[in-house]
N, C-alpha and C positions, 0 to 999 in steps of 0.2 A: 356393565349393566346387569350381568348375570346375578350378582349378589343381592340385587334389590328387586328382582323380577316379581317375586311374590307380592310385595306391597304394590308395585305398579299395576299388576294384574287385578288386584282388588279394586283399585281406583277405576280402571278401565271397565271392569264388569259392572260398576255402579252406574255407568252411563255418563259420568261427569267428564268435563274436559280439563286436562292439566297440562302444564308445560314440562317438556323433557329436554334437558340440556345434556349434550354428549360431547366429550373431548374428541375432536376429529384430527387434531394435529398438535405436535409438541416440538419445541425448539429449545436448545440449551438444556438447562437443568430443571426441566419440568417435573413436578412431583408425582403426577399420575399419568398413566399411559392412555393412548387412544382407546376409546371404548368405555372409559370411566364415565359415569353419568350421575345426574341428580334430577329428581322429579319434584315438582312443586304443585301443591293444591291447597287452596283455602288456608294459607298461613302455615302449612306443614310441608316439610322437605325431607326427602330420603335420599341417601347416596351422597356422593361428593365428587367434585371435578378438580379440586386443587388442594385438598387437605386443609382448607380454611382460608387461604390467601384471598381468593376472589369470590367466595361463596355468596357473600351479601349482594354483590353486583349481579351475579348470575341468577340469584333468587329473584331479584327485582325484574330482570329481563324475562325470566321464565314466567313470572306472574303476568307480565304484559302480553307475552305471546299467547298464553292460555286465554286471555281476554279477547284479543283481536284476531287470533287465528293465523297470524302471519309469521312464517318461519324466518329466522335471522341467523347469520353467521357472524360471530363476534370474536375479535382477537383481544386477549388480555396479556399485558406485559408492559413494563415501563419503557418508554421510548426516549431517545435523546431530545426529541422535539417537545415532549410533554412529560416532564419529570413527576408531575402530580397525577398522572393517569392511573387508573386502577391497574395494579400489577402484582406480580408474584414476588414475595420477599426473597426467594431463591435466585432471582434474576432470570428465570425462565420465561417462556412465552407459550401460551396455549391458544389454539383455535377451538371455539365452542360453538356447536350448532344447536340452536334451540328451536323446537318444533312443538306445535299443538298436538295433543294425543287424546283421542276419544274413540268410541266405537265407530263413529263415522269417519274421523280423520285417519284412523289406523285400524282398519277392520281385520288385518292379519295377525294382530298381536296375540290373540288367544291361541292360535295355531302355533305361533312361534314359541310361546311359553310352554305349550304341551310338548313340543319337540325337545326343548331344553331340559324339561323335567324327565324325559325318557332317554336322554343322551343321544338324540338323533341330530345329526349335523344340519344346520340351516344358516344362511347368511342373509343379511339385510343390506341392500344397496340403495343409497339415498343421494339425490343430487343436492349438493351443498353450496355450489357456486357455479357461475357461468351462464350461458344463454338459455339453458333449459328451464323447466318449471321447478323452481326452488322447492325442495321437500318431496318431489316425485320419488316414489319408492318401488322397488322390485324385490321380492322375496325369492331367494334361490335355494333350492334343495339339490341334492346330488342327482336326482332323476327328473326334476320338474322345476317350474318357476311360475310365479303369479305377479300381476301388476305390470306396469310399464313405465319406463323412464322417458318415453316420448317417441321413440322410433324402434322398429323391429331390429335394425342393424345395431343400434346402441344397446338394445337389450341383449342381443346375441354376444356382443363383445364383453359386456359386463358379466353375463352368465359364465363365460369361459374363465374370466379372471376370478370371479367369486368362488367358483368350484376349486380352482387351484389354491386360493387362499384358505378355503375350508380344509383342504388336505394338509396344509401346513399349519393350521391353527392360527393364522395371522389376520390382523385387522389393520386397515389403513386406507389412504386415499389413492384412487386411480384416476388418471386424466385422459380425456378423449376429445375428439371433435364432436359436433352436434349429432352426427350419425355414426358414432363409434369409431371414427378414424383414430388409429393408434399413433399416427405421426403428429397429431395435434394435441394441444393441452388446454383448450379454452373452457372445457367443461370438467368440473371436479365432482367425482362420485366417491362417497365414503362407504366402504364395505365393512360392516360389522359382522365378524364371524362368531357364531355360536358353535364351535367345534366341541365334541366330547372332551372332557378333561383328560389331560395326559395320564398315563398309567404309571404307578410305582409298584414294582414287583419286589416283594420282600421275602427272601428265602431263609428259612430257619425260624422255627416257632419258639424263640427264647425271649427272655424279658427285654433284651435290647430291641427285639423286633416289635414288641408292643409299643415302646416309646417311639420308634421310627414310624410305625403306622400312624400313631397319633399326630406327629408333626407333619407327616406327609399329607394327611387329610386336611390339616390346618393350612397347608400351602396350596391346596386345591387339586391334589392328585386323586385319582381313583385308585385306592390302595388294595392290593391283593397280597395276602400272606399265604405262603405255600410251604408245606413240610410233609415228609413221607410218614410221619408218626401221628396216627389219629388221636392218641391220648393227649398230645400237645397242641395239635392244630385244630382248635375249636373256636367257635364264635364267642363263647363266653370269655376265653382268655384274650381275645382280640376284638373287643367291642367297637373299636374305631375303624377297623378294616371294612371295606366294602364287600370283600369276598375273602373267605378262608378256604383254601383248597388242600385236600389230602392227596398228595401224589409225589412221586420221585421228582425232585426239582428239575432235572434236565429233561425228563419226559414232558413235564408241564410246559416248560419254556419252548420246546420245539413244536408244541401244538397250539400255543396261544399267539395272539397278534402282538408283534413288537414293531414299533415304528420309530421315527426319528425324534419323538418327544418322550419315549418311554425311559424310565429310570429303573435300573436293576440294582438292588442292594443284597449282597450275598453275606449272610450272617451265620452260616451253618457251622463253621469251625471244624469240619470233618472232611478229609480228603475224598472219601468215597462219595460225598455229596457235591462238594464245591468244585473239584477238578472237572468232572464231566459237565457240570453246570456252567462254569466259566468258559470251558471250551466252546460250548454252544453260544453263550452270551456274547463273547467277544467277536463272534461272526454274525451278529445281528446289527441292524442300523440304530440300536439304542443310543440315546443321547448321553447316557452315563452308565458305567458298570463299575461298581465299587465292591470291595470285599474286606470284611473285618478280619483282624488277626495281627499278630506281632510281626516285626520285621523278619524274624527267623521263619515264621510261617509263610510270609510273603515270598521269601527266596525259595523255599521248598516248593511252593505252588508254581512259581515261575519255571522251575526245573521240570516239574511234572507236565506243565502245559507245553513246554518246548518238546518234550518227549512225545506229546500227543500230536505234534505237527504244527503248532501255531507259530506264525511268523513274528519277528520282532515288531513289525508295524502293528499287528493285531494285539500283541502284548502291551504295547505303549498306551493302549486305550484303558488299561486297567488302573483304577484308582485304589491303590492299596499300599499301606493301611488306609482304610476308608476315613473320610472326613478331614477337616482342617485341624491344625494343631492348636487347640484351645486348652489343653491340659485336662480334657474331660475324663471323668471317672465313672459316674453313675450312668445307667441307661438313658436317663433324660438328657444329661449333659452330652452324651455321645450322639444322641439323636440331633441335638442342636448343632454339633460340629458337622454332621452329615448334611443337615439342611443348609448350613452356611456354605459348604462346598458346592452344593447344587446351585444356590443363588449366585455365588461367585462365577461359576462356569456359565450360567445363563446370561449374566449381564456384563461379564468381563471385568469384575472388580479385582483389586489386588489382594484382598484378604487382610490388609494391614489396618491398624487403627486409623480412623479418620483424622485424629490429631497429628498423625505423622505424614499425612498426605496434603496435597494442595490441588486447586482446581475444582471442577464441578463435582458435586457429591453424587448426583444421579447419572451423569454422563449422557451421551447421545443414545437415543433409542433406535 
């Protein structure tokens, strides 16, 4: 929903009611993840829940919900019992929750949008199935919450889970008893996390870094380019970066936040920069640490890092030479190979051509 929030906010501010459809569950080879959304108002639609397979059916349902104000949980996917049911051509199944949205139905939306715009974490927990009030909503921040799902004990249980999911940047369904009992599963609550985007730290203000910053921004990262040389580390040379920092790379890395979603790309090509930087990087919880260079450079770096005291387990985290083997030569092609490796590691793909593989394309989420 993050990518269509501006349009949705305009509709909300106008005072009109519209239908909002959100993917809350996926099975098999579903094309879009939980949290993907589509909004419908007066013959206009923004966003997507399936990449096209069931958009027409969801559009009709969202139009109806906007009219009568009644939330609905609907499953889309061809079943053995009804081969002509509305389904996904990929063979997947998605659960879509459709709710009415207006200033009255969803008074917290403006505050949620403001938090997303300023990269402040917030989660929205909604009852989508079970004995509770369908569509009841609670908005959870790291330090407070508003709204209620029906009982104080259920609110407390959801608050704890939602804050944990925010910390991980995860979205999905949690199940409880009517009063938040964790041993029961008759009540389904969908938690949509608006966590700040993961960070991509690009070290080395070279032409390859500009291309990596560009594709990192495209993939949804908050991109930081860092280099110790002020003549090269400028916003003009890196217009796609969210931040350009002039500092010694290892000094910056040890003073900035690095979490389990952070990506670190070392493109410095200079031992006096990259060895102390990698020594620090490989001891962080970063999701990815990659370094550019030839195989000879890589072996030299490994020797220096061993001398610095890094263990073989720590060194095994280093992705070097960086990227997948695509035969890349230009900065742009190299950036694509790095992005491909990030995507493969995130979703567990093989990196092989799809024509050489079998089974589900998207895999399990």
